[in-house]
C-alpha positions as CSV (number, residue, x, y, z in Angstrom):
1,X,12.4,158.3,-157.2
2,X,11.5,160.9,-159.8
3,X,7.8,161.8,-160.3
4,X,7.7,160.0,-163.6
5,X,9.3,156.8,-162.4
6,X,7.1,153.7,-162.4
7,X,7.3,150.7,-160.2
8,X,7.5,147.3,-161.8
9,X,4.5,145.4,-160.3
10,X,6.3,142.1,-161.0
11,X,9.7,143.1,-159.5
12,X,9.3,140.8,-156.5
13,X,8.2,137.9,-158.7
14,X,11.2,138.3,-161.0
15,X,13.7,138.4,-158.1
16,X,12.2,135.2,-156.7
17,X,12.1,133.4,-160.1
18,X,15.7,134.4,-160.9
19,X,16.9,133.2,-157.5
20,X,15.2,129.8,-157.6
21,X,15.6,128.9,-161.3
22,X,18.7,129.6,-163.4
23,X,16.9,128.6,-166.6
24,X,14.2,131.2,-166.0
25,X,16.8,133.7,-165.0
26,X,18.3,133.4,-168.5
27,X,14.8,133.6,-170.1
28,X,14.0,136.7,-168.1
29,X,17.3,138.3,-169.1
30,X,16.5,137.7,-172.8
31,X,12.8,138.5,-172.8
32,X,12.9,141.6,-170.5
33,X,10.1,142.8,-168.1
34,X,6.9,140.9,-167.7
35,X,4.2,142.5,-169.7
36,X,1.2,141.1,-167.8
37,X,-1.3,143.9,-167.1
38,X,-5.0,143.6,-166.1
39,X,-7.6,143.7,-168.9
40,X,-10.5,145.9,-168.4
41,X,-12.8,144.0,-170.8
42,X,-13.1,140.8,-168.8
43,X,-15.9,139.4,-170.9
44,X,-13.7,140.1,-174.0
45,X,-10.9,138.2,-172.4
46,X,-13.1,135.1,-172.0
47,X,-14.6,135.5,-175.5
48,X,-11.1,135.7,-176.9
49,X,-10.1,132.5,-175.2
50,X,-13.1,130.7,-176.7
51,X,-12.4,132.1,-180.1
52,X,-8.7,131.0,-180.0
53,X,-9.2,127.4,-179.0
54,X,-7.7,125.0,-181.5
55,X,-7.1,127.5,-184.2
56,X,-4.0,129.6,-185.2
57,X,-3.3,133.0,-183.7
58,X,-3.7,134.6,-187.0
59,X,-7.2,133.1,-187.6
60,X,-8.3,133.9,-184.1
61,X,-7.2,137.6,-184.5
62,X,-9.2,137.8,-187.8
63,X,-12.3,136.4,-186.2
64,X,-12.0,138.6,-183.1
65,X,-11.7,141.7,-185.3
66,X,-14.8,140.8,-187.2
67,X,-16.7,140.1,-184.0
68,X,-15.6,143.4,-182.5
69,X,-16.6,145.2,-185.7
70,X,-20.1,143.7,-185.3
71,X,-20.6,143.8,-181.5
72,X,-18.5,146.8,-180.5
73,X,-15.7,147.2,-178.0
74,X,-15.8,146.3,-175.1
75,X,-18.2,143.5,-175.5
76,X,-21.7,143.9,-174.0
77,X,-23.3,140.6,-173.1
78,X,-26.8,141.8,-174.1
79,X,-25.5,142.9,-177.6
80,X,-23.9,139.5,-178.1
81,X,-27.2,137.8,-177.2
82,X,-29.1,140.1,-179.5
83,X,-26.9,139.2,-182.4
84,X,-27.5,135.5,-182.0
85,X,-25.8,132.4,-183.3
86,X,-26.1,133.1,-187.1
87,X,-24.4,136.5,-186.8
88,X,-21.6,135.1,-184.7
89,X,-21.1,132.3,-187.2
90,X,-20.9,134.9,-189.9
91,X,-17.8,136.2,-188.2
92,X,-16.1,132.9,-188.6
93,X,-17.0,131.1,-185.4
94,X,-18.1,127.4,-185.6
95,X,-21.6,126.7,-184.5
96,X,-20.3,125.2,-181.3
97,X,-18.1,128.2,-180.5
98,X,-20.9,130.6,-181.3
99,X,-23.1,128.8,-178.8
100,X,-20.3,128.8,-176.2
101,X,-20.0,132.6,-176.6
102,X,-23.8,132.9,-176.2
103,X,-23.7,130.7,-173.1
104,X,-21.0,132.9,-171.6
105,X,-22.9,136.1,-172.5
106,X,-26.1,134.8,-170.9
107,X,-24.3,133.9,-167.7
108,X,-22.7,137.3,-167.5
109,X,-26.0,139.1,-168.3
110,X,-28.0,137.2,-165.7
111,X,-25.2,137.6,-163.0
112,X,-24.5,133.8,-162.6
113,X,-20.9,134.6,-163.7
114,X,-20.3,138.1,-162.3
115,X,-17.0,138.6,-164.1
116,X,-16.8,142.3,-163.4
117,X,-17.3,141.7,-159.7
118,X,-14.5,139.3,-159.2
119,X,-12.2,140.9,-156.7
120,X,-9.8,139.9,-153.9
121,X,-12.8,138.5,-152.0
122,X,-12.9,135.7,-154.6
123,X,-10.1,133.2,-154.4
124,X,-8.8,131.5,-157.6
125,X,-10.8,128.3,-157.1
126,X,-14.0,130.1,-156.5
127,X,-13.6,132.0,-159.8
128,X,-12.7,128.8,-161.6
129,X,-15.8,127.1,-160.2
130,X,-18.0,130.0,-161.2
131,X,-16.7,130.1,-164.8
132,X,-16.6,126.4,-165.4
133,X,-20.3,126.0,-164.7
134,X,-20.8,127.7,-168.1
135,X,-20.9,125.2,-171.0
136,X,-17.9,125.9,-173.2
137,X,-15.7,127.4,-170.5
138,X,-13.3,124.9,-169.2
139,X,-10.4,125.0,-166.7
140,X,-7.9,126.1,-169.4
141,X,-10.1,129.1,-170.2
142,X,-10.6,129.9,-166.5
143,X,-6.8,129.8,-166.0
144,X,-6.2,132.2,-168.9
145,X,-8.7,134.5,-167.4
146,X,-7.1,134.4,-164.0
147,X,-3.6,135.1,-165.6
148,X,-4.4,137.6,-168.3
149,X,-7.5,139.4,-167.2
150,X,-7.0,139.4,-163.4
151,X,-3.3,139.0,-163.2
152,X,-3.6,136.5,-160.3
153,X,0.1,135.7,-159.6
154,X,0.1,132.0,-158.8
155,X,-1.8,130.1,-161.5
156,X,-0.2,127.2,-163.2
157,X,-2.2,126.3,-166.4
158,X,-1.3,122.6,-166.4
159,X,-3.6,121.9,-169.4
160,X,-1.8,124.4,-171.6
161,X,0.3,122.7,-174.3
162,X,2.7,125.6,-174.6
163,X,3.5,125.5,-170.9
164,X,3.9,121.7,-171.0
165,X,6.2,122.0,-174.1
166,X,8.3,124.6,-172.4
167,X,8.6,122.4,-169.3
168,X,9.6,119.5,-171.5
169,X,12.3,121.6,-173.1
170,X,13.5,123.0,-169.8
171,X,13.9,119.6,-168.2
172,X,15.1,117.7,-171.3
173,X,12.2,115.3,-171.2
174,X,11.4,112.8,-174.0
175,X,7.7,113.6,-173.9
176,X,5.3,116.3,-172.7
177,X,4.9,116.1,-168.9
178,X,1.5,114.9,-167.9
179,X,-0.7,117.7,-166.4
180,X,-0.5,116.3,-162.9
181,X,3.4,116.1,-163.2
182,X,3.6,119.8,-164.0
183,X,2.9,120.8,-160.4
184,X,6.0,119.1,-159.1
185,X,8.1,120.6,-161.9
186,X,6.9,124.1,-161.1
187,X,6.9,123.9,-157.3
188,X,9.9,126.1,-156.8
189,X,8.1,129.0,-158.6
190,X,5.4,129.4,-156.0
191,X,3.9,132.0,-155.3
192,X,4.5,133.4,-158.8
193,X,3.7,130.5,-161.2
194,X,1.6,132.8,-163.4
195,X,4.7,135.0,-164.1
196,X,6.8,131.9,-164.7
197,X,4.2,130.6,-167.1
198,X,4.3,133.8,-169.0
199,X,8.0,133.5,-169.4
200,X,7.7,129.9,-170.5
201,X,5.4,131.0,-173.3
202,X,7.9,133.6,-174.3
203,X,10.8,131.1,-174.1
204,X,9.2,129.1,-177.0
205,X,9.8,132.1,-179.3
206,X,13.5,132.5,-178.4
207,X,16.0,131.2,-180.8
């Protein structure tokens, strides 16, 4: 291997998924390498999930940019608390979302949600439990954090509409599978369901 060569951290996952699922094998071929990489701004990842709930990607990006312009990058929980609800609403957040962001910032600031200390000593369920004690942070947001910020390999976000839509398309179902049914449909992907989910999201953009 040359000094400049890089090792694909998801190579083992891709080999497994292509072996067990012909549909995903074709999606992987068309999409290319998995682009999941850890996010250093863990608080920012969670704030971004709150911002993006139930609005378009374009609107979420605009609000996030205004919020970063005001609060800086990476986010500091004390700075967010200092700004307060009115300033966050001025960036385009609803009152409810602004309060959710402040709840999150308070939990990070006081250490009750030690997002920068989550490491291999914390299993996925412990992290979900810690995050979902914060009002405004649900299981979906915790799943997004595990996948995109921490790159935990085996998370299946059963509450995500995109994943459920892709599973419906893949299996030719008449309706979206219920969240509890997604586990059975995704069983073959263990222990790389996060990577499979990433490719399911990408599959929705393929034509």
